[in-house]
VOKOLLUM-910977 format. One record per residue (C-alpha): residue in three letters; x, y, z. Coordinates in pm, whole numbers, plus 50000, padded with zeros to 5 digits. Last residue first. Layout:
BEGIN
ala,X,Y,Z .
...
This chain:
BEGIN
glu,52282,85726,27510 .
gly,52084,86059,27577 .
phe,52130,86096,27920 .
trp,51739,86028,27955 .
arg,51728,85717,27683 .
gly,52024,85589,27889 .
ala,51809,85593,28194 .
arg,51494,85463,28051 .
glu,51699,85179,27882 .
ser,51830,85091,28241 .
lys,51507,85122,28403 .
glu,51335,84848,28129 .
met,51685,84650,28164 .
asn,51607,84665,28555 .
glu,51230,84583,28516 .
leu,51300,84296,28279 .
met,51573,84101,28556 .
arg,51353,84137,28830 .
val,51033,83970,28648 .
thr,51283,83704,28519 .
ala,51393,83606,28888 .
phe,50989,83634,29031 .
val,50930,83355,28670 .
asp,51200,83204,28802 .
ala,51043,83088,29109 .
asp,50738,83011,28928 .
phe,50928,82762,28727 .
ile,51081,82608,29041 .
asp,50744,82592,29251 .
ile,50534,82426,28947 .
arg,50461,82116,29172 .
his,50125,81869,29100 .
glu,49933,81722,29371 .
pro,49673,81973,29301 .
gln,49650,81929,28927 .
val,49779,82116,28573 .
lys,49912,82370,28845 .
glu,49837,82719,28786 .
tyr,49880,83024,28550 .
gln,49735,83369,28477 .
ile,49853,83485,28146 .
met,49786,83888,28035 .
asp,49802,83910,27620 .
asp,49567,84196,27655 .
thr,49296,84003,27759 .
lys,49361,83691,27966 .
glu,49473,83340,27824 .
ile,49432,83062,28151 .
ala,49793,82845,28176 .
arg,49842,82522,28334 .
val,50195,82460,28446 .
asn,50312,82091,28481 .
ala,50544,82001,28233 .
val,50727,82333,28349 .
cys,50764,82244,28669 .
tyr,50899,81857,28583 .
glu,51134,82066,28326 .
tyr,51300,82228,28614 .
ala,51336,81912,28802 .
gln,51469,81747,28505 .
ser,51758,82067,28486 .
gly,51960,82074,28119 .
leu,52135,82327,28258 .
tyr,51843,82546,28200 .
tyr,51924,82743,27878 .
leu,51690,82972,27720 .
gln,51728,83081,27376 .
cys,51578,82813,27124 .
asp,51333,83074,26987 .
lys,51031,82898,27142 .
ala,51182,82854,27505 .
lys,51279,83250,27484 .
lys,50933,83321,27394 .
glu,50791,83128,27687 .
ile,51036,83283,27921 .
his,50953,83633,27810 .
arg,50574,83524,27823 .
phe,50601,83399,28206 .
gly,50796,83706,28285 .
glu,50573,83940,28146 .
ser,50256,83757,28289 .
lys,50451,83743,28648 .
lys,50329,84144,28649 .
tyr,49969,84121,28540 .
phe,49894,83798,28754 .
tyr,50042,84055,29054 .
gln,50221,83827,29268 .
pro,50356,84062,29487 .
gln,50729,84162,29426 .
asp,50910,84310,29747 .
ile,51259,84327,29650 .
ile,51605,84163,29779 .
ala,51886,84381,29725 .
phe,52137,84118,29890 .
gly,52355,84209,30178 .
ala,52355,83865,30379 .
lys,52115,84099,30643 .
lys,51835,84175,30366 .
met,51846,83800,30222 .
gly,51776,83701,30644 .
met,51530,83983,30659 .
phe,51341,83863,30369 .
tyr,51360,83508,30499 .
glu,51233,83579,30817 .
arg,50935,83794,30635 .
cys,50781,83467,30469 .
phe,50481,83446,30265 .
lys,50376,83812,30273 .
arg,50742,83944,30135 .
asp,50664,83815,29774 .
his,50996,83779,29665 .
gly,51255,83927,29401 .
val,51624,83861,29379 .
gln,51826,84194,29257 .
lys,52223,84264,29156 .
ile,52357,83923,29193 .
lys,52705,83882,29020 .
phe,52762,83470,29051 .
gly,53155,83399,29144 .
arg,53122,83082,29363 .
lys,53092,83340,29639 .
arg,52772,83467,29509 .
met,52622,83106,29459 .
ala,52702,83044,29799 .
val,52515,83340,29933 .
phe,52217,83256,29740 .
trp,52211,82876,29865 .
asn,52266,83019,30214 .
val,51951,83221,30208 .
val,51758,82952,30073 .
asp,51909,82695,30399 .
ser,51776,82992,30580 .
his,51443,82894,30482 .
asn,51455,82613,30664 .
val,51201,82385,30493 .
thr,51003,82199,30744 .
pro,51026,81880,30955 .
thr,51382,81915,30944 .
asn,51715,81788,30811 .
cys,51680,81957,30460 .
met,51666,81758,30146 .
thr,51873,81978,29895 .
leu,51740,81961,29514 .
trp,51889,82021,29217 .
gly,52251,81827,29243 .
asp,52151,81532,29007 .
asp,52151,81271,29306 .
gln,51867,81520,29480 .
trp,51666,81521,29172 .
gly,51658,81179,29145 .
phe,51577,81167,29483 .
leu,51263,81419,29441 .
pro,51145,81217,29163 .
ile,50781,81334,29224 .
asn,50490,81028,29194 .
asp,50246,81242,29429 .
glu,50200,80971,29685 .
asp,50535,80817,29624 .
ala,50783,81113,29654 .
lys,50536,81277,29915 .
lys,50625,80955,30140 .
thr,50953,80944,30051 .
ala,51031,81333,30098 .
ala,50817,81385,30462 .
val,51096,81338,30699 .
ile,51366,81481,30423 .
pro,51193,81766,30403 .
phe,51228,81943,30057 .
trp,51444,82209,29893 .
cys,51513,82355,29530 .
his,51738,82475,29259 .
pro,51733,82636,28956 .
ile,51997,82801,28710 .
val,51816,83021,28448 .
ile,52022,83127,28105 .
asp,51869,83357,27891 .
ile,52060,83341,27550 .
asp,52092,83620,27293 .
arg,52387,83792,27484 .
tyr,52440,83640,27770 .
gln,52112,83696,28021 .
gly,52097,83619,28348 .
his,51830,83430,28592 .
leu,51885,83269,28890 .
ala,51646,83042,29077 .
ala,51502,82981,29428 .
ala,51256,82706,29507 .
thr,51099,82538,29797 .
leu,50861,82239,29782 .
asp,50627,82109,30090 .
his,50604,82145,30412 .
leu,50726,82524,30448 .
lys,50495,82595,30180 .
ser,50471,82934,29990 .
leu,50857,82988,29960 .
asp,50865,83076,29590 .
ala,51230,83236,29508 .
gly,51351,83471,29250 .
gly,51732,83587,29173 .
tyr,51862,83808,28868 .
trp,52195,83790,28764 .
gln,52418,84044,28609 .
ile,52631,83833,28319 .
pro,53028,83900,28229 .
leu,53092,83479,28216 .
ser,53301,83321,28471 .
ala,52994,83202,28689 .
leu,52827,83049,28383 .
lys,53159,82817,28304 .
asp,53173,82752,28699 .
leu,52867,82641,28716 .
lys,52904,82415,28448 .
arg,53185,82177,28580 .
asp,52936,82174,28945 .
leu,52682,82015,28740 .
pro,52888,81764,28575 .
trp,52939,81781,28204 .
glu,52774,81547,27998 .
ala,52594,81786,27809 .
arg,52881,81997,27730 .
ile,52881,82393,27732 .
gly,53040,82608,27427 .
leu,52747,82857,27491 .
lys,52629,82802,27162 .
glu,52599,82428,27212 .
glu,52416,82487,27562 .
ala,52160,82692,27362 .
thr,52099,82423,27116 .
arg,52040,82182,27353 .
asn,51853,82383,27607 .
ser,51613,82475,27334 .
lys,51524,82127,27197 .
val,51424,82031,27580 .
phe,51216,82350,27626 .
glu,51036,82333,27280 .
asp,50971,81987,27359 .
leu,50831,82065,27681 .
asn,50532,82168,27486 .
phe,50381,82447,27714 .
tyr,50034,82494,27852 .
ala,49946,82162,28058 .
arg,49574,82095,28008 .
met,49578,81757,27793 .
ser,49872,81646,28042 .
ser,50163,81538,27866 .
val,50231,81297,27603 .
phe,50512,81054,27550 .
ile,50422,80907,27229 .
asn,50456,80544,27174 .
leu,50209,80521,26855 .
ser,49961,80304,27030 .
arg,50007,80351,27429 .
thr,50075,80715,27448 .
leu,49927,80861,27107 .
phe,49627,80628,27158 .
glu,49548,80703,27536 .
lys,49595,81107,27476 .
arg,49329,81076,27185 .
gln,49080,80853,27413 .
gln,49087,81173,27675 .
pro,49030,81423,27351 .
asp,48760,81226,27206 .
asn,48693,81286,26846 .
gln,48980,81245,26677 .
ala,49081,80940,26921 .
gln,48771,80770,26798 .
leu,48933,80823,26467 .
ala,49259,80668,26556 .
ala,49122,80344,26739 .
gln,48979,80276,26440 .
met,49268,80316,26221 .
met,49449,80102,26432 .
asp,49192,79800,26427 .
glu,49174,79844,26019 .
ala,49564,79783,26031 .
lys,49561,79470,26245 .
ile,49814,79440,26521 .
thr,50014,79096,26591 .
val,50152,79060,26201 .
gly,50021,79348,25988 .
tyr,50193,79613,26235 .
asn,50421,79413,26467 .
pro,50714,79654,26467 .
asn,50432,79960,26532 .
ala,50509,80309,26568 .
lys,50588,80327,26178 .
glu,50329,80170,26083 .
his,50082,80368,26236 .
glu,50273,80651,26091 .
leu,50184,80545,25736 .
pro,49808,80434,25832 .
asn,49798,80872,25906 .
leu,49524,80938,26154 .
tyr,49806,81006,26392 .
asp,49985,81299,26198 .
val,50146,81404,26530 .
asp,50245,81694,26675 .
gly,50577,81774,26895 .
asn,50624,82118,26779 .
glu,50913,82027,26532 .
asp,50698,81756,26389 .
gln,50631,81421,26498 .
asp,50709,81078,26384 .
ala,50520,80753,26530 .
lys,50709,80520,26755 .
cys,50964,80253,26716 .
ile,51292,80267,26931 .
phe,51552,80028,26934 .
val,51888,80166,27100 .
phe,52185,79948,27196 .
tyr,52460,80148,27449 .
gln,52771,80002,27483 .
asp,52874,80196,27148 .
asp,52811,80549,27341 .
lys,52916,80864,27139 .
tyr,52681,81126,27259 .
ser,52500,81395,27028 .
gly,52528,81163,26700 .
asp,52164,81164,26628 .
leu,52135,80806,26780 .
ile,52325,80863,27099 .
gly,52109,81193,27142 .
lys,51784,80976,27122 .
cys,51960,80746,27390 .
tyr,51963,81033,27632 .
arg,51615,81162,27514 .
leu,51463,80801,27624 .
arg,51662,80790,27919 .
gln,51456,81159,28021 .
ala,51140,81027,27929 .
cys,51209,80712,28111 .
phe,51281,80890,28422 .
ser,50977,81117,28422 .
thr,50960,81432,28300 .
pro,50742,81368,27955 .
asp,50504,81223,28217 .
asp,50219,81021,27995 .
gly,50401,80677,27936 .
ala,50549,80561,27645 .
thr,50590,80170,27605 .
thr,50878,79977,27760 .
ile,51185,79736,27747 .
ala,51507,79855,27960 .
val,51814,79617,27880 .
val,52106,79574,28145 .
leu,52365,79336,28009 .
lys,52680,79165,28144 .
asn,52960,79043,27953 .
val,53205,79154,28192 .
tyr,53067,79045,28535 .
ala,53092,79164,28855 .
lys,52899,79490,28771 .
thr,52589,79374,28721 .
ala,52404,79471,29017 .
glu,52525,79805,29025 .
lys,52307,79855,28710 .
leu,51994,79691,28837 .
arg,52041,79919,29142 .
asn,52040,80224,28894 .
tyr,51721,80090,28701 .
pro,51532,80052,29078 .
arg,51641,80399,29185 .
pro,51630,80617,28835 .
asp,51280,80764,28986 .
lys,50920,80653,28981 .
tyr,50955,80374,28760 .
ala,50625,80310,28567 .
his,50767,80421,28219 .
ile,51032,80163,28307 .
glu,50785,79881,28167 .
asp,51030,79568,28255 .
ala,51382,79662,28357 .
ile,51557,79300,28221 .
ala,51904,79261,28420 .
ile,52157,78954,28287 .
asn,52493,78907,28503 .
cys,52342,78903,28814 .
asn,52419,78965,29196 .
phe,52144,79143,29424 .
ser,52203,79305,29779 .
asp,52051,79602,29730 .
leu,51755,79489,29476 .
arg,51548,79302,29784 .
asp,51574,79595,30008 .
pro,51490,79877,29707 .
ser,51174,79671,29603 .
tyr,51052,79664,29249 .
ala,50875,79374,29155 .
leu,51014,79065,29069 .
ala,51058,78778,28807 .
gln,51405,78546,28884 .
met,51572,78314,28662 .
asp,51843,78111,28781 .
leu,52050,77896,28580 .
ser,52361,77656,28616 .
gly,52674,77554,28429 .
gly,52873,77266,28270 .
ala,52531,77144,28057 .
leu,52292,77247,28324 .
glu,52356,77187,28687 .
asp,52213,77375,28906 .
ile,51876,77464,28790 .
ser,51622,77771,28819 .
val,51296,77887,28765 .
ser,51191,78214,28997 .
his,50878,78346,29149 .
glu,51023,78455,29546 .
met,50868,78545,29850 .
asn,50514,78497,29843 .
asn,50533,78207,29655 .
asp,50622,78031,29328 .
leu,50924,77866,29310 .
val,51001,77639,29001 .
arg,51291,77403,29027 .
trp,51486,77219,28760 .
gly,51728,76939,28876 .
asp,51679,76631,28643 .
ala,51471,76455,28865 .
asn,51258,76799,28944 .
ala,51182,76786,28566 .
ala,51109,76416,28515 .
lys,50877,76437,28793 .
arg,50686,76739,28619 .
asn,50591,76487,28327 .
pro,50489,76758,28058 .
tyr,50928,76833,28120 .
leu,51034,77104,27837 .
val,50710,77233,27697 .
asn,50447,77219,28001 .
glu,50635,77230,28301 .
val,50956,77443,28177 .
asn,50765,77645,27947 .
tyr,50471,77732,28142 .
arg,50697,77849,28413 .
trp,50887,78036,28201 .
asn,50552,78224,28046 .
asp,50419,78243,28387 .
phe,50737,78404,28533 .
thr,50738,78672,28253 .
glu,50368,78766,28308 .
met,50415,78801,28672 .
ala,50650,79059,28654 .
gln,50363,79292,28558 .
lys,50120,79175,28835 .
leu,50399,79250,29100 .
ser,50411,79619,29002 .
ala,50732,79827,28859 .
ala,50892,79519,28660 .
val,51243,79372,28728 .
val,51327,79056,28533 .
tyr,51640,78899,28707 .
ile,51871,78680,28555 .
lys,52181,78504,28713 .
ser,52343,78271,28480 .
gly,52690,78091,28627 .
ser,52899,78199,28374 .
lys,52888,77832,28223 .
arg,52497,77907,28163 .
ser,52578,78196,27980 .
leu,52392,78117,27650 .
leu,52144,77927,27853 .
gly,52058,78263,28070 .
leu,52068,78421,27701 .
ala,51778,78228,27589 .
trp,51546,78251,27881 .
ala,51604,78600,27875 .
phe,51482,78650,27556 .
ser,51168,78455,27569 .
ser,51022,78614,27858 .
leu,51170,78970,27704 .
phe,50996,78885,27397 .
leu,50704,78707,27551 .
thr,50655,79067,27723 .
lys,50749,79267,27437 .
gly,50485,79122,27180 .
ser,50412,79462,27012 .
lys,50052,79482,27139 .
arg,50161,79781,27320 .
pro,50392,79980,27182 .
val,50813,79978,27168 .
phe,51087,80143,27333 .
ile,51446,79854,27344 .
leu,51641,80076,27556 .
ala,51983,79831,27597 .
glu,52284,79819,27805 .
lys,52615,79663,27775 .
val,52672,79612,27469 .
val,53057,79570,27350 .
arg,53121,79229,27393 .
ser,53417,79082,27590 .
asp,53520,78783,27440 .
thr,53860,78952,27366 .
gly,54063,79027,27039 .
pro,53903,79321,26904 .
his,53628,79409,27210 .
tyr,53328,79202,27050 .
phe,52984,79335,26851 .
ile,52779,79043,26737 .
leu,52512,79021,27101 .
met,52295,79355,27110 .
ala,52272,79420,26756 .
tyr,52212,79052,26635 .
ala,51959,79002,26923 .
ile,51773,79331,26820 .
tyr,51806,79242,26489 .
lys,51625,78912,26507 .
glu,51301,79068,26709 .
trp,51290,79305,26414 .
pro,51315,79013,26137 .
glu,51009,78828,26396 .
leu,51074,78601,26582 .
lys,50891,78256,26572 .
val,50772,78126,26902 .
pro,50674,77771,26930 .
glu,50286,77715,26917 .
gly,50150,77548,27282 .
arg,49897,77846,27301 .
leu,49875,78010,26964 .
pro,49484,78018,26883 .
arg,49394,78064,26546 .
gly,49179,78408,26491 .
asp,49310,78497,26177 .
leu,49522,78719,26350 .
ala,49725,78479,26523 .
glu,49590,78452,26903 .
gly,49713,78437,27231 .
gln,49856,78244,27527 .
arg,50123,78061,27671 .
his,50372,78056,27354 .
lys,50654,77814,27309 .
phe,51015,77850,27392 .
thr,51263,77577,27302 .
lys,51358,77576,26911 .
glu,51229,77954,26847 .
ile,51412,78082,27132 .
ile,51689,77846,27126 .
gly,51787,77919,26763 .
ile,51736,78303,26805 .
val,52016,78273,27125 .
phe,52239,78055,26925 .
asp,52244,78254,26631 .
ala,52272,78575,26848 .
asp,52613,78434,27044 .
arg,52766,78271,26712 .
thr,52741,78605,26475 .
arg,53057,78723,26556 .
val,53222,79085,26457 .
asp,53541,79215,26588 .
tyr,53474,79583,26668 .
glu,53664,79913,26516 .
gly,53634,79819,26160 .
gly,53362,80021,26059 .
asp,53148,79818,25828 .
ile,52958,79636,26115 .
met,52914,79929,26336 .
arg,52849,80161,25989 .
leu,52569,79898,25982 .
phe,52376,79926,26324 .
arg,52427,80304,26319 .
gln,52213,80307,25991 .
cys,52012,80088,26184 .
gly,51927,80339,26489 .
gln,51914,80632,26271 .
ile,51622,80494,26077 .
ala,51444,80352,26396 .
glu,51514,80696,26511 .
arg,51315,80859,26261 .
cys,51019,80610,26292 .
ala,50996,80324,26025 .
pro,50810,80265,25694 .
lys,51040,79989,25504 .
thr,51221,80088,25165 .
gly,51385,80400,25345 .
asp,51717,80340,25293 .
ala,51806,80261,25673 .
val,51465,80038,25730 .
ala,51525,79863,25470 .
gln,51917,79808,25523 .
ala,51815,79701,25882 .
tyr,51581,79434,25775 .
ala,51780,79308,25480 .
leu,52081,79230,25712 .
val,51887,79066,25950 .
glu,51737,78813,25716 .
ala,52081,78745,25579 .
ala,52251,78725,25900 .
tyr,52026,78481,26054 .
lys,52252,78153,26018 .
gly,52568,78363,26024 .
lys,52827,78566,25813 .
leu,52793,78920,25749 .
glu,52919,79067,25430 .
met,52893,79454,25298 .
């Protein structure tokens, strides 16, 4: 393998050491480096190191630390930034690949997933700075968008320090050369109109839908996307870059505590790129985390896992500090959750949650392959495929709150695979407030087709009836629908009028236990398919269960502000399916079949 460039030898040595296991790294990091090496040797793309070398050189020559200490206690303020091999690898992986015979770079999007204390804020600040200088002749416009103003200001303060104290210690000279530093209630930016044949404008800001709608930029960096409440800020950043050929959207983040969040969903897609489930060469992925076993557990007392998760292990992170934190986590469940999330970069659901969401995700992917359905298909195509299968479907609905989330589901069985088709409704007048207050990605669900916004102050249950009617017209053979009639007699009568066999199904926990256990078993056996619905995953992740005698189970929400309605609707549907299967079995025995 030959790669020419000022930093090529160092980058190749790092990538090869990770790829062959010489350097401790997690499964995803190994896959990422193997992918990088294949792209170099594959011949599909032109490989040019000039831009990557420029970016690395600019950072190390012109950007300095604003704060911090080295591991030996030495102050770093004013010291030049020296990139670690993994950071140089990131620059190379994003910038060296070109479509043959063009100046169009292959990589347009990136995820950098690293734990805290990895120096990611300094890296993104300096990287944005260098990328801006690289693309100045295109009129560089760079936005760094964080979930909070405080986080955004960390990046801006780094830029400001380097302009005012490094490049131009005499601020009058900076003004004379055309540099502007704006820091007010409206804008936090560094810009210059004339710079070596181009221009540069860098802004740091907290997410605001109104502001992002009008943005136009070539480089966008989404900081700490685990704190984004829904995909909208990220998607609007992507929209803002559409006018440029060599655009780049970079998401950089640590893990969060919501395994159903936009960030967690993005991470799953990126893992699919690395393991070969999806081919998406325009997407660069760098993941550093501890390895998990098939049950999602982590050997968090193992120093090897500490090193795998932290690319700056031994550089900005002391081994003894990591072990001390791990030992504290061993004795304190709350500390354990924080340690796993922030230091080992593992998405951890509430400690009170019953299900391991990773089991459901794995089951969905496995069952999807067995059914001959592709993850990238649009929802309508998946539904048409399922409607064509010889399946008897059973419905369920949770309608307990008119002013909140209402849910319905179809549940059927094809060979050994159980299939769930979920849908939900929410009053649009309350959606924005509830999405913000309770951190529910309602608008993301709507965009993906899992939720319908009702144009009324409360959920109109005729909309639920109409959904069942529409699914029947689509080809789904719906035998029965389960529902607790005490919550809505009007819906009950509407379903009867529409010709459905609707069964009054009171919420006795011993009845619901059977449906609950069936779903649990199917997920563990990788025989549950729910079309990858993020809405369904959200509700599954919020289930808290209490074990009773005789394997019975009673479940509720983990927290009052959480929602489990879609899962509850599926339990109703599952109970109907199981009871009908039992009746069919008894009838078969009666007739000697």
